[in-house]
VEXKOLKOL-367259 format. One line per 8 residues: number of its first residue (from 1); their letters; for each residue x, y, z of N, C-alpha, C. Coordinates in nm, 4 decimals, padded with zeros to 6 digits. Layout:
<setors>
NUM = a = X,Y,Z,X,Y,Z,X,Y,Z  ...
</setors>
This chain:
<setors>
1 = xxxxxxxx = 13.8464,10.4021,06.4318,13.8113,10.3366,06.5510,13.7803,10.1798,06.5223  13.8536,10.0990,06.6096,13.8367,09.9519,06.6071,13.7000,09.9029,06.6398  13.6711,09.7781,06.6077,13.5334,09.7262,06.6383,13.5206,09.7265,06.7829  13.6163,09.6798,06.8772,13.6028,09.6844,07.0103,13.5767,09.8173,07.0620  13.6436,09.9073,07.0143,13.6307,10.0555,07.0877,13.4743,10.1013,07.0465  13.4368,10.0563,06.9369,13.3069,10.0955,06.8931,13.2029,10.0472,06.9732  13.2282,09.9176,07.0196,13.1319,09.8447,07.1255,13.1478,09.9170,07.2447  13.2575,09.9451,07.3030,13.2910,10.0105,07.4324,13.2007,10.1471,07.4328
9 = xxxxxxxx = 13.2239,10.2211,07.3194,13.1490,10.3546,07.3050,13.0101,10.3437,07.3079  12.9580,10.2414,07.2463,12.8143,10.2007,07.2408,12.7673,10.1690,07.3856  12.8227,10.0977,07.4435,12.7905,10.0700,07.6003,12.8033,10.1777,07.6897  12.8921,10.2729,07.6719,12.8968,10.3979,07.7570,12.7661,10.4792,07.7248  12.7233,10.4811,07.5964,12.5997,10.5485,07.5406,12.4859,10.4851,07.6021  12.4755,10.3509,07.6103,12.3764,10.2808,07.6547,12.3515,10.3127,07.8047  12.4583,10.2989,07.8839,12.4518,10.3256,08.0338,12.4168,10.4752,08.0514  12.4631,10.5738,07.9863,12.4009,10.7079,08.0146,12.2729,10.7233,07.9632
17 = xxxxxxxx = 12.2158,10.6610,07.8636,12.0814,10.6548,07.8213,11.9940,10.5869,07.9379  12.0482,10.4745,07.9980,11.9744,10.4196,08.1084,11.9588,10.5121,08.2259  12.0741,10.5830,08.2551,12.0715,10.6773,08.3576,11.9574,10.7782,08.3410  11.9332,10.8283,08.2065,11.8428,10.9319,08.1665,11.6950,10.8734,08.1947  11.6900,10.7497,08.1368,11.5504,10.6936,08.1439,11.5193,10.6616,08.2856  11.6115,10.6316,08.3748,11.5811,10.5976,08.5050,11.5291,10.7206,08.5770  11.6148,10.8325,08.5420,11.5650,10.9648,08.6152,11.4342,11.0080,08.5804  11.4046,10.9848,08.4384,11.2541,11.0329,08.3997,11.1550,10.9358,08.4542
25 = xxxxxxxx = 11.1751,10.8007,08.4764,11.0745,10.7174,08.5288,11.0650,10.7491,08.6711  11.1816,10.7883,08.7590,11.1701,10.8151,08.8902,11.0856,10.9492,08.9060  11.1150,11.0516,08.8115,11.0497,11.1805,08.8236,10.8911,11.1617,08.8111  10.8593,11.0779,08.7052,10.7172,11.0700,08.6856,10.6410,10.9676,08.7844  10.7168,10.8944,08.8490,10.6746,10.8069,08.9578,10.6477,10.8856,09.0870  10.7423,10.9811,09.1112,10.6985,11.0850,09.2225,10.5791,11.1685,09.1906  10.5663,11.2068,09.0587,10.4497,11.2959,09.0180,10.3278,11.2106,09.0197  10.3345,11.0724,08.9977,10.2075,10.9873,09.0220,10.1753,10.9822,09.1652
33 = xxxxxxxx = 10.2764,10.9737,09.2469,10.2611,10.9748,09.3975,10.1946,11.1049,09.4566  10.2437,11.2016,09.4038,10.1916,11.3481,09.4363,10.0509,11.3599,09.3901  10.0081,11.3375,09.2776,09.8728,11.3439,09.2253,09.7898,11.2491,09.2938  09.8304,11.1250,09.3212,09.7489,11.0404,09.3947,09.7307,11.0858,09.5491  09.8295,11.1623,09.6138,09.8141,11.2065,09.7403,09.7077,11.3241,09.7378  09.7220,11.4032,09.6332,09.6387,11.5207,09.6082,09.5017,11.4743,09.5951  09.4708,11.3609,09.5120,09.3480,11.3077,09.4945,09.2801,11.2537,09.6098  09.3527,11.1897,09.6977,09.3163,11.1280,09.8312,09.2516,11.2357,09.9210
41 = xxxxxxxx = 09.2892,11.3625,09.9105,09.2343,11.4635,09.9929,09.0928,11.5071,09.9638  09.0540,11.4713,09.8278,08.9271,11.4757,09.7810,08.8346,11.3630,09.8097  08.8842,11.2571,09.8704,08.7971,11.1510,09.8875,08.7797,11.1084,10.0336  08.7863,11.2088,10.1249,08.7680,11.1850,10.2691,08.6036,11.1946,10.2849  08.5662,11.1562,10.4034,08.4159,11.1535,10.4320,08.3661,11.2930,10.3987  08.4142,11.4097,10.4578,08.3618,11.5305,10.4377,08.3457,11.5631,10.2894  08.4778,11.5452,10.2225,08.4594,11.5871,10.0689,08.3638,11.5021,09.9854  08.3487,11.3660,10.0318,08.2583,11.2872,09.9551,08.1128,11.3355,09.9824
49 = xxxxxxxx = 08.0752,11.3835,10.1022,07.9383,11.4367,10.1237,07.9114,11.5578,10.0532  08.0239,11.6416,10.0364,08.0151,11.7652,09.9551,07.9865,11.7264,09.8052  08.0600,11.6145,09.7604,08.0367,11.5788,09.6193,07.8907,11.5228,09.6120  07.8195,11.4570,09.6932,07.6950,11.4104,09.6868,07.5940,11.5254,09.6766  07.6167,11.6305,09.7622,07.5476,11.7500,09.7623,07.5537,11.8222,09.6096  07.6745,11.8269,09.5578,07.7000,11.8938,09.4323,07.6290,11.8163,09.3238  07.6202,11.6769,09.3345,07.5574,11.5957,09.2446,07.3994,11.6293,09.2338  07.3570,11.6410,09.3570,07.1970,11.6688,09.3741,07.1767,11.8075,09.3249
57 = xxxxxxxx = 07.2687,11.9133,09.3434,07.2521,12.0304,09.2949,07.2506,12.0484,09.1477  07.3381,11.9593,09.0880,07.3435,11.9433,08.9442,07.2304,11.9057,08.8744  07.1580,11.7923,08.9595,07.0421,11.7289,08.8949,06.9326,11.8378,08.9011  06.9214,11.9119,08.9982,06.8170,12.0243,09.0193,06.8388,12.1359,08.9359  06.9509,12.1921,08.9228,06.9860,12.3164,08.8598,07.0378,12.2885,08.7030  07.0903,12.1765,08.6798,07.1202,12.1356,08.5470,07.2527,12.2294,08.5036  07.2389,12.2935,08.3829,07.3488,12.3525,08.3314,07.3771,12.4957,08.3945  07.2887,12.5416,08.4912,07.2970,12.6527,08.5738,07.4000,12.6354,08.6775
65 = xxxxxxxx = 07.4498,12.5155,08.7137,07.5379,12.4784,08.8329,07.6515,12.4107,08.7656  07.7714,12.4791,08.8050,07.9029,12.4068,08.7649,07.9777,12.3650,08.8912  08.0057,12.2380,08.8761,08.0869,12.1642,08.9892,08.2267,12.1709,08.9664  08.2906,12.2793,09.0169,08.4208,12.3172,08.9961,08.5229,12.2101,09.0739  08.4583,12.1601,09.1848,08.5452,12.0547,09.2517,08.5429,11.9331,09.1783  08.4388,11.8905,09.1065,08.4457,11.7712,09.0377,08.5374,11.7870,08.9141  08.5314,11.9057,08.8484,08.6313,11.9361,08.7470,08.7659,11.9305,08.7827  08.7986,11.9871,08.8999,08.9376,11.9707,08.9575,08.9829,11.8270,08.9687
73 = xxxxxxxx = 08.8908,11.7474,09.0220,08.9126,11.5964,09.0524,08.9627,11.5334,08.9233  08.8727,11.5718,08.8225,08.8916,11.4952,08.6788,09.0248,11.5368,08.6261  09.0574,11.6614,08.6477,09.2009,11.7162,08.6129,09.3169,11.6444,08.6610  09.2873,11.6289,08.7962,09.3852,11.5490,08.8770,09.4052,11.3988,08.8428  09.2962,11.3356,08.8181,09.2912,11.2004,08.7633,09.3636,11.1978,08.6378  09.3355,11.2915,08.5224,09.4039,11.2947,08.4152,09.5594,11.2990,08.4261  09.6050,11.3805,08.5222,09.7463,11.4055,08.5416,09.8135,11.2766,08.6105  09.7363,11.2204,08.6978,09.7695,11.0926,08.7697,09.7860,10.9796,08.6613
81 = xxxxxxxx = 09.6934,10.9547,08.5708,09.6990,10.8641,08.4739,09.8090,10.8819,08.3855  09.8310,11.0110,08.3410,09.9490,11.0530,08.2467,10.0849,11.0002,08.3165  10.0896,11.0471,08.4484,10.2237,11.0111,08.5259,10.2676,10.8809,08.5397  10.1573,10.7889,08.5683,10.1866,10.6485,08.5825,10.2202,10.5887,08.4436  10.1571,10.6232,08.3428,10.1889,10.5696,08.2066,10.3314,10.6110,08.1592  10.3614,10.7532,08.1838,10.4921,10.7950,08.1611,10.6080,10.7183,08.2518  10.5741,10.6864,08.3697,10.6701,10.6289,08.4606,10.6991,10.4842,08.3988  10.5859,10.4220,08.3734,10.6063,10.2762,08.3185,10.6705,10.2699,08.1786
89 = xxxxxxxx = 10.6536,10.3746,08.0917,10.7058,10.3786,07.9644,10.8620,10.4059,07.9835  10.9083,10.4928,08.0627,11.0458,10.5002,08.0801,11.1149,10.3905,08.1491  11.0440,10.3293,08.2346,11.0960,10.2083,08.2912,11.1165,10.0946,08.1968  11.0250,10.0877,08.1074,11.0256,09.9854,07.9831,11.1522,10.0206,07.8849  11.1738,10.1498,07.8665,11.2913,10.1821,07.7992,11.4182,10.1576,07.8674  11.4205,10.1865,07.9955,11.5420,10.1440,08.0821,11.5699,10.0037,08.0707  11.4708,09.9178,08.0835,11.4897,09.7735,08.0845,11.5273,09.7214,07.9442  11.4866,09.7918,07.8304,11.5244,09.7536,07.7098,11.6714,09.7975,07.6903
97 = xxxxxxxx = 11.7195,09.9064,07.7255,11.8650,09.9414,07.7113,11.9432,09.8501,07.8084  11.8929,09.8095,07.9203,11.9606,09.7185,08.0056,11.9831,09.5759,07.9313  11.8828,09.5390,07.8629,11.8933,09.4082,07.8085,11.9975,09.4141,07.6875  12.0101,09.5267,07.6138,12.1145,09.5550,07.5098,12.2598,09.5481,07.5883  12.2652,09.5982,07.7036,12.3937,09.5992,07.7681,12.4331,09.4505,07.7929  12.3351,09.3735,07.8493,12.3551,09.2256,07.8728,12.3919,09.1416,07.7378  12.3266,09.1854,07.6347,12.3543,09.1221,07.5224,12.5039,09.1285,07.4604  12.5632,09.2383,07.5206,12.7020,09.2571,07.4885,12.8066,09.1565,07.5293
105 = xxxxxxxx = 12.7426,09.0539,07.6246,12.8198,08.9421,07.6657,12.8866,08.8603,07.5543  12.8050,08.8615,07.4405,12.8352,08.7762,07.3309,12.9504,08.8449,07.2371  12.9775,08.9702,07.2688,13.0691,09.0415,07.1861,13.1955,09.1045,07.2418  13.2074,09.0765,07.3850,13.3159,09.1472,07.4481,13.3786,09.0459,07.5445  13.4923,09.0732,07.6230,13.5587,08.9811,07.7082,13.4806,08.9607,07.8295  13.4799,08.8623,07.9128,13.4344,08.8651,08.0500,13.4731,08.9715,08.1356  13.5906,09.0140,08.1091,13.6343,09.1200,08.2158,13.5664,09.2424,08.1871  13.5506,09.2834,08.0506,13.4802,09.4082,08.0085,13.3211,09.4004,08.0495
113 = xxxxxxxx = 13.2682,09.2773,08.0209,13.1305,09.2608,08.0606,13.1023,09.2744,08.2075  13.2014,09.2217,08.2764,13.1760,09.2345,08.4387,13.1908,09.3883,08.4614  13.2737,09.4618,08.4013,13.2853,09.5964,08.4293,13.1569,09.6903,08.3979  13.1277,09.6628,08.2724,12.9883,09.7376,08.2378,12.8824,09.6774,08.2973  12.8664,09.5672,08.3203,12.7518,09.4810,08.3867,12.7369,09.5414,08.5348  12.8616,09.5621,08.5937,12.8403,09.6044,08.7403,12.7953,09.7581,08.7501  12.8168,09.8327,08.6454,12.7778,09.9751,08.6446,12.6178,09.9806,08.6062  12.5893,09.8714,08.5212,12.4351,09.8647,08.4919,12.3517,09.8334,08.6112
121 = xxxxxxxx = 12.4201,09.7299,08.6912,12.3548,09.6708,08.8083,12.3511,09.7859,08.9116  12.4417,09.8641,08.9273,12.4467,09.9843,09.0239,12.3447,10.0777,08.9952  12.3268,10.1096,08.8657,12.2215,10.2088,08.8168,12.0848,10.1392,08.8499  12.0609,10.0254,08.8297,11.9352,09.9546,08.8689,11.9208,09.9527,09.0117  12.0123,09.9310,09.0915,11.9898,09.9409,09.2499,11.9580,10.0706,09.2793  12.0416,10.1755,09.2444,11.9965,10.3089,09.2922,11.8547,10.3577,09.2670  11.7983,10.3225,09.1389,11.6649,10.3627,09.1121,11.5765,10.2851,09.1882  11.6064,10.1599,09.2201,11.5239,10.0628,09.2894,11.5110,10.1009,09.4350
129 = xxxxxxxx = 11.6132,10.1660,09.4929,11.6153,10.2158,09.6288,11.5537,10.3344,09.6613  11.5487,10.4396,09.5591,11.4948,10.5545,09.5711,11.3494,10.5771,09.5130  11.3119,10.4896,09.4234,11.1851,10.4957,09.3641,11.0766,10.4312,09.4562  10.9494,10.4741,09.4432,10.8334,10.4156,09.5153,10.8211,10.2721,09.4693  10.8011,10.1587,09.5670,10.7853,10.0280,09.5240,10.6380,09.9818,09.5532  10.5726,10.0496,09.6406,10.4293,09.9960,09.6718,10.3506,10.1180,09.7164  10.2281,10.1089,09.6767,10.1386,10.2145,09.7112,10.0141,10.1249,09.7751  09.9984,10.1587,09.9119,09.8908,10.0951,09.9837,09.7774,10.1939,10.0074
137 = xxxxxxxx = 09.6565,10.1542,09.9843,09.5332,10.2409,10.0067,09.4267,10.1523,10.0745  09.3656,10.2155,10.1778,09.2574,10.1395,10.2671,09.1428,10.2413,10.2279  09.0375,10.1817,10.1743,08.9089,10.2381,10.1377,08.7853,10.1589,10.1998  08.6634,10.2369,10.1948,08.5570,10.1709,10.2485,08.4352,10.2363,10.1783  08.3317,10.1539,10.1321,08.2152,10.2041,10.0733,08.1179,10.2406,10.1843  08.0866,10.3585,10.1919,07.9971,10.3983,10.2900,07.8512,10.4417,10.2170  07.7481,10.3802,10.2722,07.6148,10.3961,10.2087,07.5790,10.5386,10.2155  07.5241,10.5968,10.1131,07.4746,10.7247,10.0902,07.5821,10.8291,10.0772
145 = xxxxxxxx = 07.7133,10.7904,10.1004,07.8345,10.8816,10.0916,07.9114,10.8538,09.9723  07.9526,10.7252,09.9646,08.0278,10.6797,09.8504,08.1655,10.6042,09.9020  08.2614,10.6080,09.8211,08.3911,10.5300,09.8427,08.4756,10.6290,09.9243  08.4908,10.6027,10.0511,08.5905,10.6898,10.1312,08.7185,10.6263,10.1477  08.8304,10.7108,10.1355,08.9596,10.6438,10.1574,08.9994,10.6884,10.3007  09.0453,10.5832,10.3819,09.0525,10.5827,10.5027,09.2188,10.6183,10.5402  09.2937,10.5485,10.4586,09.4423,10.5683,10.4735,09.5242,10.5500,10.3295  09.6203,10.6217,10.3114,09.6860,10.6109,10.1869,09.8393,10.6367,10.2185
153 = xxxxxxxx = 09.9306,10.5429,10.1532,10.0635,10.5729,10.1832,10.1393,10.5103,10.0565  10.2445,10.5870,10.0095,10.3289,10.5229,09.8995,10.4743,10.5181,09.9657  10.5057,10.3889,09.9372,10.6244,10.3333,10.0020,10.7500,10.3147,09.9174  10.8636,10.3628,09.9426,10.9979,10.3223,09.8852,11.0817,10.2577,09.9867  11.1851,10.1911,09.9435,11.2731,10.1232,10.0397,11.3436,10.2243,10.1388  11.4177,10.3282,10.0831,11.4763,10.4255,10.1549,11.3792,10.5065,10.2473  11.2717,10.5426,10.2038,11.1723,10.6264,10.2706,11.1239,10.5342,10.3932  11.0937,10.4087,10.3606,11.0360,10.3015,10.4641,11.1263,10.2866,10.5744
161 = xxxxxxxx = 11.2693,10.2802,10.5301,11.3594,10.2378,10.6407,11.3625,10.3677,10.7371  11.3708,10.4876,10.6918,11.3615,10.6110,10.7818,11.2391,10.6024,10.8616  11.1284,10.5760,10.8116,11.0036,10.5681,10.8835,10.9943,10.4530,10.9897  11.0562,10.3428,10.9600,11.0625,10.2316,11.0523,11.1586,10.2764,11.1585  11.2724,10.3386,11.1359,11.3647,10.3698,11.2344,11.3000,10.4749,11.3381  11.2245,10.5716,11.2860,11.1608,10.6785,11.3496,11.0477,10.6090,11.4620  10.9894,10.5094,11.3943,10.8808,10.4503,11.4805,10.9358,10.3428,11.5830  11.0630,10.3245,11.5806,11.1236,10.2265,11.6895,11.1297,10.0960,11.6346
169 = xxxxxxxx = 11.1043,10.0682,11.5075,11.1172,09.9327,11.4628,11.2840,09.9149,11.4040  11.3643,09.9134,11.5037,11.5144,09.9156,11.4622,11.5601,09.7928,11.4147  11.5168,09.6694,11.4439,11.5529,09.5464,11.3978,11.5232,09.5315,11.2325  11.3845,09.5721,11.2063,11.3311,09.5613,11.0738,11.4047,09.6627,10.9946  11.4248,09.7670,11.0379,11.5002,09.8852,10.9536,11.6423,09.8392,10.9393  11.7082,09.7807,11.0574,11.8414,09.7340,11.0364,11.8689,09.6169,10.9327  11.7727,09.5077,10.9388,11.7899,09.4078,10.8414,11.7719,09.4592,10.7102  11.6726,09.5494,10.6781,11.6586,09.6031,10.5508,11.7679,09.6825,10.4834
177 = xxxxxxxx = 11.8355,09.7575,10.5846,11.9510,09.8353,10.5484,12.0645,09.7436,10.5123  12.0878,09.6376,10.5995,12.2031,09.5569,10.5629,12.1898,09.4735,10.4480  12.0735,09.4026,10.4313,12.0497,09.3212,10.3086,11.9930,09.3873,10.1859  11.9350,09.4939,10.1880,11.8920,09.5639,10.0739,11.9602,09.6920,10.0159  12.0556,09.7421,10.1106,12.1346,09.8573,10.0764,12.2809,09.8194,10.0788  12.3200,09.7839,10.1976,12.4743,09.7639,10.2270,12.5350,09.6527,10.1487  12.4685,09.5384,10.1533,12.5219,09.4152,10.0936,12.5127,09.4256,09.9350  12.4019,09.4616,09.8866,12.4054,09.4849,09.7371,12.5136,09.5919,09.6805
185 = xxxxxxxx = 12.5275,09.7026,09.7649,12.6323,09.7939,09.7068,12.7811,09.7298,09.7212  12.8079,09.6545,09.8320,12.9241,09.5851,09.8530,12.9452,09.4869,09.7484  12.8430,09.4196,09.7204,12.8526,09.3061,09.5965,12.8848,09.3713,09.4612  12.8237,09.4779,09.4307,12.8638,09.5477,09.3109,12.9877,09.6049,09.3007  13.0205,09.6758,09.4157,13.1565,09.7303,09.4231,13.2751,09.6408,09.4088  13.2450,09.5204,09.4730,13.3468,09.4036,09.4523,13.3658,09.3520,09.3132  13.2546,09.3517,09.2564,13.2401,09.3187,09.0939,13.3255,09.4126,09.0167  13.2965,09.5308,09.0521,13.3658,09.6328,08.9690,13.5158,09.6427,08.9932
193 = xxxxxxxx = 13.5553,09.6151,09.1169,13.7103,09.6229,09.1416,13.7671,09.5063,09.0925  13.6966,09.3718,09.1030,13.7625,09.2547,09.0398,13.7853,09.2859,08.8983  13.6974,09.3438,08.8195,13.6984,09.3620,08.6604,13.8298,09.4588,08.6491  13.8688,09.5490,08.7301,13.9722,09.6375,08.7191,14.0976,09.5949,08.7676  14.0957,09.5194,08.8867,14.2335,09.4813,08.9422,14.2603,09.3451,08.9534  14.1840,09.2731,08.8600,14.1972,09.1291,08.8446,14.3313,09.0564,08.8613  14.4281,09.1294,08.7945,14.5756,09.0795,08.7804,14.6706,09.1241,08.8889  14.6219,09.2086,08.9744,14.7056,09.2593,09.0730,14.6946,09.2008,09.2098
201 = xxxxxxxx = 14.7837,09.2007,09.3013,14.7751,09.1442,09.4338,14.6597,09.1792,09.5175  14.6186,09.3054,09.4911,14.5094,09.3745,09.5595,14.3782,09.2955,09.5251  14.3781,09.2158,09.4105,14.2507,09.1475,09.3746,14.2251,09.0221,09.4652  14.3377,08.9725,09.5156,14.2980,08.8324,09.6060,14.2168,08.8635,09.7076  14.2350,08.9835,09.7921,14.1375,09.0065,09.8920,14.0014,09.0265,09.8496  13.9903,09.1027,09.7286,13.8553,09.1341,09.6729,13.7973,08.9992,09.6244  13.8620,08.9049,09.5703,13.7920,08.7812,09.5253,13.7524,08.6948,09.6506  13.8246,08.7061,09.7615,13.7753,08.6435,09.8780,13.6489,08.7004,09.9385
209 = xxxxxxxx = 13.6386,08.8359,09.9335,13.5351,08.9104,09.9659,13.4070,08.8877,09.8626  13.4426,08.8887,09.7530,13.3413,08.8559,09.6493,13.2804,08.7212,09.6590  13.3551,08.6213,09.7017,13.3022,08.4879,09.7146,13.2196,08.4775,09.8543  13.2630,08.5551,09.9477,13.1826,08.5685,10.0699,13.0467,08.6245,10.0428  13.0510,08.7423,09.9648,12.9188,08.8022,09.9349,12.8240,08.7226,09.8433  12.8943,08.6303,09.7663,12.8195,08.5563,09.6739,12.7301,08.4465,09.7463  12.7644,08.4167,09.8588,12.6937,08.3279,09.9544,12.5602,08.3915,09.9768  12.5504,08.5087,09.9885,12.4272,08.5765,10.0218,12.3606,08.6403,09.9182
217 = xxxxxxxx = 12.3832,08.5863,09.7896,12.3405,08.6593,09.6656,12.1840,08.6605,09.6595  12.1087,08.5684,09.7251,11.9542,08.5793,09.7209,11.8941,08.6226,09.8394  11.9746,08.6703,09.9387,11.9055,08.7179,10.0739,11.8414,08.8533,10.0328  11.8866,08.9301,09.9432,11.8248,09.0620,09.8992,11.6863,09.0417,09.8532  11.6679,08.9457,09.7761,11.5330,08.9003,09.7270,11.4474,08.8644,09.8246  11.4794,08.7800,09.9042,11.4136,08.7386,10.0260,11.3614,08.8457,10.1102  11.4631,08.9458,10.1538,11.4300,09.0472,10.2479,11.3291,09.1456,10.1914  11.3405,09.1708,10.0382,11.2439,09.2543,09.9934,11.1011,09.2061,09.9869
225 = xxxxxxxx = 11.1106,09.0678,09.9710,10.9779,08.9998,09.9639,10.9165,09.0214,10.0997  10.9810,08.9793,10.2073,10.9349,08.9958,10.3437,10.9109,09.1325,10.3681  10.9762,09.2350,10.3176,10.9664,09.3765,10.3429,10.8154,09.4166,10.2808  10.7780,09.3700,10.1492,10.6560,09.4006,10.0878,10.5298,09.3397,10.1803  10.5535,09.2156,10.2251,10.4541,09.1593,10.3222,10.4340,09.2368,10.4440  10.5451,09.2728,10.4910,10.5320,09.3557,10.6201,10.4706,09.4942,10.5862  10.4897,09.5516,10.4884,10.4201,09.6768,10.4732,10.2871,09.6678,10.4440  10.2369,09.5637,10.3771,10.0857,09.5453,10.3589,10.0307,09.5031,10.4828
233 = xxxxxxxx = 10.0900,09.3916,10.5668,10.0262,09.3521,10.6697,10.0112,09.4477,10.7836  10.1089,09.5378,10.7989,10.1332,09.6302,10.8835,10.0169,09.7257,10.8856  09.9454,09.7309,10.7731,09.8245,09.8288,10.7540,09.6860,09.7421,10.7844  09.6911,09.6280,10.8176,09.5642,09.5596,10.8518,09.4814,09.5365,10.7284  09.3785,09.6040,10.7236,09.2848,09.5856,10.6173,09.3077,09.6430,10.4958  09.3990,09.5874,10.4047,09.4512,09.6605,10.2872,09.3406,09.6354,10.1734  09.2936,09.7545,10.1295,09.2122,09.7322,10.0165,09.2702,09.7377,09.8880  09.3801,09.7960,09.8575,09.4392,09.8012,09.7412,09.5979,09.8127,09.7662
241 = xxxxxxxx = 09.6884,09.7339,09.7101,09.8343,09.7440,09.7139,09.8811,09.7398,09.5718  09.9230,09.8499,09.5133,09.9707,09.8563,09.3729,10.1196,09.8745,09.3721  10.1802,09.7681,09.2973,10.3301,09.7775,09.2737,10.3696,09.8934,09.1880  10.4664,09.9599,09.2395,10.5326,10.0771,09.1544,10.6634,10.0423,09.0986  10.7039,10.1479,09.0113,10.8250,10.1107,08.9268,10.9615,10.0575,09.0001  10.9725,10.1175,09.1301,11.0925,10.0847,09.2118,11.1106,09.9508,09.2222  11.0095,09.8573,09.2324,11.0136,09.7157,09.2545,11.0819,09.6515,09.1203  11.0490,09.7030,09.0076,11.1002,09.6535,08.8730,11.2482,09.6832,08.8783
249 = xxxxxxxx = 11.2865,09.8041,08.9122,11.4461,09.8536,08.9171,11.5051,09.7348,09.0066  11.4420,09.7152,09.1220,11.5222,09.6339,09.2134,11.5273,09.4904,09.1589  11.4226,09.4444,09.0922,11.4414,09.3063,09.0550,11.5363,09.3058,08.9263  11.5470,09.4074,08.8452,11.6492,09.4108,08.7531,11.7682,09.4000,08.8051  11.8046,09.4791,08.9076,11.9470,09.4621,08.9698,11.9600,09.3295,09.0195  11.8722,09.2578,09.0836,11.8908,09.1174,09.1247,11.9439,09.0338,09.0122  11.8644,09.0254,08.8925,11.8881,08.9534,08.7753,12.0326,08.9932,08.7190  12.0517,09.1164,08.7029,12.1740,09.1548,08.6440,12.3005,09.1330,08.7261
257 = xxxxxxxx = 12.2960,09.1434,08.8724,12.4028,09.1166,08.9526,12.4366,08.9675,08.9589  12.3243,08.8867,08.9429,12.3509,08.7405,08.9329,12.4293,08.7000,08.8159  12.3815,08.7623,08.6979,12.4508,08.7337,08.5778,12.5997,08.7762,08.5693  12.6089,08.9044,08.6282,12.7553,08.9598,08.6305,12.8322,08.8691,08.7277  12.7913,08.8242,08.8237,12.8435,08.7600,08.9245,12.9017,08.6163,08.8634  12.8133,08.5549,08.7827,12.8489,08.4290,08.7067,12.9758,08.4732,08.6071  12.9508,08.5803,08.5488,13.0611,08.6185,08.4561,13.1989,08.6587,08.5293  13.1832,08.7135,08.6437,13.3149,08.7337,08.7277,13.3754,08.6046,08.7603
265 = xxxxxxxx = 13.2892,08.5116,08.8044,13.3316,08.3783,08.8622,13.4011,08.2999,08.7567  13.3414,08.3077,08.6332,13.3918,08.2380,08.5100,13.5390,08.3063,08.4790  13.5248,08.4450,08.4772,13.6615,08.5116,08.4585,13.7796,08.4813,08.5466  13.7409,08.4675,08.6775,13.8470,08.4263,08.7750,13.8931,08.2841,08.7582  13.8203,08.2019,08.7273,13.8559,08.0563,08.6934,13.9327,08.0583,08.5632  13.9104,08.1309,08.4617,14.0056,08.1312,08.3393,14.1320,08.1919,08.3766  14.1329,08.2979,08.4572,14.2468,08.3554,08.4998,14.3464,08.2770,08.5757  14.2934,08.1667,08.6446,14.3834,08.0773,08.7142,14.4695,08.0091,08.6254
</setors>
């Protein structure tokens, strides 16, 4: 096996490993979301009052009283903490593998780098779209009762688009679909086809389309930034907004797509 073939095989392995790490990060992100949702059900006003009564009973009866509800909450908290740690760990592994793919720029041709780079960007985009990106919690400290959660919602791009559409916010949903889903996919697909059909007549139309898409290269970042502000502002008094792994995947897509676009542009100039 030649040196080039060895590098190509390694890149294929890296991309497959990225997909695996992305799936694991996504799975644990959903588990964290599920455990948090379950935990929220134990932090309403009624549940907190029961908790205060249980603490009082524990002080009076001591070891003769076992607070099973509190034990269950502690178990859920442990699972919640484990899930978020694993989601972040696999996301870190994904980003490390992605960096290795990008470093291949120094060892392979621009055309091959554009091909593999577009696949890496697509992988990042997919996980960025389906994974949770923001967890919004509204809670309030009530005297004699404790910390009560008034509202909780975990948001991802695709899920939020569906909810916005159902609630009648068609303009916001349409803008997010266009610039955070359709345009990025078209951009990556154009890069992918340029790397394959660069020397064919078919490539001329793709090149024009690629240059048109390139003019909108930063709009997806702007739209997601506005999207995050919209999600938090829409909830009024936000007590806590926690960034989830989906945002890191989407930011990775933005960076990789920009680098691959530069590579494709350089490749096209050399081909002339």
